[in-house]
LOFI-414936 format. One record per residue: residue in one letter; x, y, z of N, C-alpha, C, O, CB in turn. Coordinates in Angstrom, 1 decimal. Glycine has a CB too. Layout:
 residu   n.c1   n.c2   n.c3  ca.c1  ca.c2  ca.c3   c.c1   c.c2   c.c3   o.c1   o.c2   o.c3  cb.c1  cb.c2  cb.c3
      a      X      Y      Z      X      Y      Z      X      Y      Z      X      Y      Z      X      Y      Z
...
END
This chain:
 residu   n.c1   n.c2   n.c3  ca.c1  ca.c2  ca.c3   c.c1   c.c2   c.c3   o.c1   o.c2   o.c3  cb.c1  cb.c2  cb.c3
      m    9.7  -11.6    6.1    9.0  -10.3    6.1    7.6  -10.0    7.0    6.6  -10.1    6.3    8.6  -10.1    4.6
      a    7.4   -9.8    7.7    6.4   -9.8    9.2    5.6   -9.9    8.8    5.4   -9.5    7.6    6.2   -9.0   10.2
      d    4.7  -10.2    9.6    2.8  -10.2    9.0    2.4   -8.4    9.2    3.3   -8.4    8.3    1.4  -11.4   10.4
      i    2.0   -7.4    9.3    1.9   -6.4    9.5    0.6   -5.9    9.1    0.2   -5.8    8.0    2.8   -5.9    9.2
      e    0.1   -5.5   10.1   -1.7   -5.4    9.7   -1.9   -4.0    9.1   -1.6   -2.9    9.5   -2.9   -5.6   11.3
      i   -2.5   -4.4    7.8   -2.1   -2.8    7.2   -4.0   -2.2    7.4   -4.9   -2.8    6.9   -1.2   -2.8    5.0
      p   -4.1   -1.2    7.9   -5.2   -0.4    7.9   -6.1   -0.3    6.5   -5.4   -0.1    5.5   -4.6    0.9    8.4
      d   -7.0   -0.4    6.4   -8.2   -0.7    4.8   -8.0    0.6    4.7   -8.0    0.8    3.5  -10.4   -1.3    5.0
      d   -7.6    2.1    5.6   -7.5    3.2    4.4   -6.3    3.4    4.1   -6.1    4.5    3.5   -8.0    4.5    4.8
      l   -5.4    2.6    4.3   -4.2    3.1    3.8   -4.2    1.1    2.5   -3.2    0.5    2.1   -2.5    3.7    5.7
      i   -5.0    0.8    2.4   -5.2   -0.7    1.5   -5.9    1.1   -0.2   -5.2    1.9   -0.8   -7.4   -2.8    2.7
      e   -7.1    1.0   -0.2   -7.8    1.8   -0.4   -6.9    3.3   -1.1   -7.1    3.9   -2.1   -8.5    1.7    0.9
      l   -6.2    3.6   -0.3   -5.6    4.9   -0.8   -4.7    4.1   -2.0   -4.8    4.0   -3.2   -4.6    5.9    0.5
      e   -3.8    3.5   -1.2   -2.9    2.3   -2.6   -3.7    1.5   -3.2   -4.2    2.5   -3.7   -1.6    1.0   -2.0
      r   -4.0    1.1   -3.4   -5.3    0.6   -5.0   -5.7    2.4   -5.5   -5.9    2.4   -6.8   -7.8   -0.7   -4.0
      s   -5.8    3.1   -5.3   -6.5    4.1   -5.8   -4.7    4.8   -6.2   -4.4    5.5   -7.2   -7.8    4.9   -4.5
      a   -3.6    4.3   -4.9   -2.0    5.9   -6.5   -2.0    4.5   -7.3   -2.0    4.7   -8.5    0.9    6.9   -5.8
      w   -2.0    2.5   -7.0   -1.5    2.1   -8.4   -2.5    2.3   -9.1   -2.0    1.8  -10.1   -1.1    0.8   -8.6
      t   -3.8    2.8   -9.5   -4.5    2.7  -10.5   -4.1    4.3  -11.2   -4.5    4.8  -12.3   -6.0    2.3  -10.0
      a   -3.7    4.5  -10.8   -3.5    6.6  -11.4   -1.8    5.8  -12.0   -1.7    5.7  -13.2   -3.2    8.8   -9.4
      i   -0.9    5.5  -11.2   -0.1    4.8  -12.0   -0.4    4.1  -13.7   -0.1    4.5  -14.9    0.2    3.7  -11.2
      q   -1.0    3.2  -13.2   -1.0    2.7  -14.1   -2.1    3.0  -15.6   -2.2    2.5  -16.7   -1.1    1.6  -13.5
      n   -2.6    4.0  -15.1   -3.2    4.9  -16.0   -2.4    6.2  -16.6   -2.7    7.0  -17.5   -4.3    5.4  -15.2
      g   -1.5    6.1  -16.0   -0.5    7.9  -16.5   -1.2    8.8  -15.6   -1.6    9.7  -16.3   -0.9    8.7  -18.6
      t   -1.5    9.1  -14.3   -2.6   10.0  -13.8   -2.0   10.3  -12.5   -2.5   11.3  -11.9   -4.1    9.4  -13.7
      l   -1.2    9.7  -12.0   -0.7    9.8  -10.3   -0.5   11.0  -10.5   -0.2   11.6  -11.5    0.6    8.8   -9.5
      t   -0.6   11.4   -8.9   -0.2   13.1   -8.5    0.9   13.2   -7.2    0.8   12.4   -6.3   -1.8   14.0   -8.0
      v    2.0   14.2   -7.1    2.9   14.3   -6.6    1.8   14.4   -5.0    2.4   14.0   -3.9    4.0   15.5   -7.2
      e    0.7   14.8   -4.8    0.0   14.2   -3.8   -0.6   13.3   -3.6   -0.7   12.8   -2.5   -0.6   14.8   -3.4
      t   -1.4   12.6   -4.9   -1.7   11.5   -4.3   -0.4   10.0   -3.0   -0.4    9.4   -2.0   -2.2   10.9   -5.8
      a    0.6   10.2   -4.4    1.6    9.5   -4.2    2.2   10.1   -2.2    2.2    9.5   -1.2    2.8    9.8   -5.7
      q    2.4   11.5   -2.4    2.6   12.0   -0.9    0.9   11.6    0.4    0.8   11.6    1.6    2.9   14.2   -1.3
      k    0.5   11.4    0.0   -0.7   11.1    1.2   -0.9    9.8    1.8   -1.5    9.5    2.9   -2.0   11.4    0.6
      v    0.0    8.5    0.3    0.7    6.8    0.5    1.2    7.1    1.5    0.7    6.8    2.6    1.9    6.2   -0.6
      q    2.6    7.9    1.2    3.9    7.8    1.9    3.5    8.4    3.2    3.3    7.9    4.2    5.2    8.5    1.0
      e    3.6    8.7    3.1    3.1    9.5    5.1    2.0    8.7    5.7    2.3    8.4    6.9    2.3   11.6    5.3
      r    0.7    8.1    5.3    0.5    6.9    6.0    1.3    5.5    6.2    1.1    4.6    7.0   -0.5    6.7    5.6
      i    1.9    5.6    5.3    2.5    4.4    5.5    3.9    4.5    6.9    4.3    3.5    7.4    3.0    4.0    3.8
      t    4.5    5.9    7.4    5.3    6.2    8.0    3.9    6.6    9.1    4.3    6.1   10.2    6.3    7.1    7.3
      e    3.3    6.9    9.2    2.4    6.8   10.3    2.2    4.8   10.9    2.6    4.4   12.0    0.8    7.6    9.6
      v    1.5    3.7    9.9    1.3    2.5   10.2    2.6    2.3   10.8    2.6    1.8   11.9    1.0    1.6    9.0
      a    3.9    2.6   10.0    5.0    1.9   10.2    5.5    2.5   11.8    6.2    1.8   12.5    6.0    2.2    8.8
      a    5.1    3.6   12.1    5.1    3.8   13.3    4.6    3.2   14.8    5.1    2.8   15.8    4.8    4.7   13.3
      e    3.4    3.6   14.1    2.9    3.0   15.0    2.8    1.0   15.3    2.3    0.6   16.4    1.7    3.8   14.8
      a    3.3   -0.2   14.2    3.9   -1.2   14.4    4.3   -1.5   15.0    4.2   -2.7   15.4    4.2   -1.4   14.1
      g    5.3   -0.2   15.5    6.9   -0.3   14.8    7.4   -1.7   13.9    7.4   -2.9   14.2    8.0   -0.3   16.2
      q    7.7   -0.8   12.7    8.3   -1.4   12.3    8.7   -0.9   11.3    7.9    0.0   11.0    7.9   -2.3   12.2
      s    9.9   -1.2   10.2    9.8   -0.2    9.0    9.4    0.4    8.2    8.8   -0.3    7.4    9.9   -0.2    8.6
      r    9.4    2.0    7.8    8.5    1.7    6.9    8.7    0.9    5.6    7.9    0.8    4.7    8.2    2.8    6.7
      t    9.9    0.4    5.7    9.9    0.0    4.3    8.8   -1.1    3.7    8.1   -1.0    2.7   11.2   -0.6    4.1
      a    9.0   -2.4    5.2    8.6   -3.2    5.1    6.6   -3.2    5.2    5.8   -4.1    5.3    9.4   -3.8    5.9
      v    6.5   -2.0    5.2    5.1   -2.0    5.6    4.9   -1.4    3.9    3.9   -1.5    3.1    4.6   -0.9    7.4
      e    6.1   -0.7    3.7    5.4   -0.2    2.3    5.3   -1.1    1.1    4.7   -1.0    0.1    6.1    0.9    1.8
      m    6.7   -2.4    1.9    7.0   -3.8    0.7    5.4   -5.0    0.9    4.8   -5.6    0.0    9.1   -5.1    1.5
      q    5.1   -4.7    2.5    4.1   -5.4    2.3    2.7   -4.8    1.3    1.9   -5.5    0.6    3.7   -5.6    3.8
      l    2.8   -4.1    1.4    1.0   -3.1    1.3    1.4   -3.1   -0.3    0.5   -3.8   -0.9    0.7   -0.8    2.4
      k    2.4   -2.6   -1.3    2.5   -3.2   -2.7    2.5   -4.8   -2.8    2.2   -5.1   -4.0    3.9   -2.8   -3.4
      q    2.6   -5.8   -2.1    2.7   -7.3   -2.3    0.7   -7.3   -2.0    0.3   -8.1   -2.8    4.0   -8.4   -0.7
      l    0.1   -6.9   -1.6   -1.1   -7.1   -0.8   -1.8   -6.8   -1.8   -2.5   -7.6   -2.3   -1.5   -6.3    0.5
      v   -1.5   -5.0   -2.5   -2.1   -4.1   -3.2   -2.3   -4.7   -5.1   -3.2   -4.6   -6.0   -1.0   -2.6   -2.9
      r   -1.0   -5.2   -4.9   -0.3   -5.2   -6.9   -0.2   -6.1   -7.0    0.2   -6.1   -8.2    1.3   -4.5   -7.7
      h   -0.2   -8.0   -6.6    0.9   -9.0   -6.8    0.0  -10.3   -5.7    0.6  -11.2   -5.3    2.7   -8.3   -6.1
      s   -2.1  -10.0   -5.4   -2.6  -10.3   -5.1   -3.4  -11.2   -6.0   -3.2  -10.8   -7.1   -2.8   -9.6   -4.5
      q   -4.2  -12.1   -5.9   -5.1  -12.8   -6.6   -6.3  -12.7   -6.4   -6.7  -12.7   -5.2   -5.0  -13.9   -6.5
      p   -7.4  -12.3   -7.8   -7.9  -11.8   -7.8   -9.5  -12.7   -6.8   -9.9  -13.2   -7.8   -7.7  -11.2   -9.0
      e  -10.0  -13.0   -6.2  -10.9  -12.8   -5.1  -11.7  -13.7   -5.6  -12.6  -13.2   -6.3  -11.6  -11.5   -4.7
      g  -11.8  -15.7   -5.8  -12.1  -17.2   -6.4  -11.0  -17.6   -7.1  -11.2  -18.7   -7.6  -13.3  -17.2   -7.3
      e   -9.7  -17.1   -7.4   -9.0  -17.2   -8.2   -7.5  -18.5   -7.6   -7.0  -18.2   -6.5   -8.7  -15.5   -8.5
      v   -7.3  -19.0   -7.9   -6.4  -19.6   -7.5   -4.6  -19.7   -8.2   -4.3  -19.8   -9.4   -7.1  -20.6   -7.4
      a   -3.8  -19.6   -7.2   -2.8  -19.2   -7.4   -2.2  -20.8   -8.0   -1.0  -20.9   -8.4   -2.2  -18.4   -6.1
END
């Protein structure tokens, strides 16, 4: 997987959406905002939307908490 620079605003959008998913409160509007921003970042980076989304989800959903060793 290519190392794509994910902007902070997209990381925050995904964190917000992930929290909403876990709480059962995700709205269509929130999901749409994330998808639209993923599409923008993919176009800017010259990468596929899927590659950006995969890297973003890996970063937000599967990263180790700060200070924790894998």
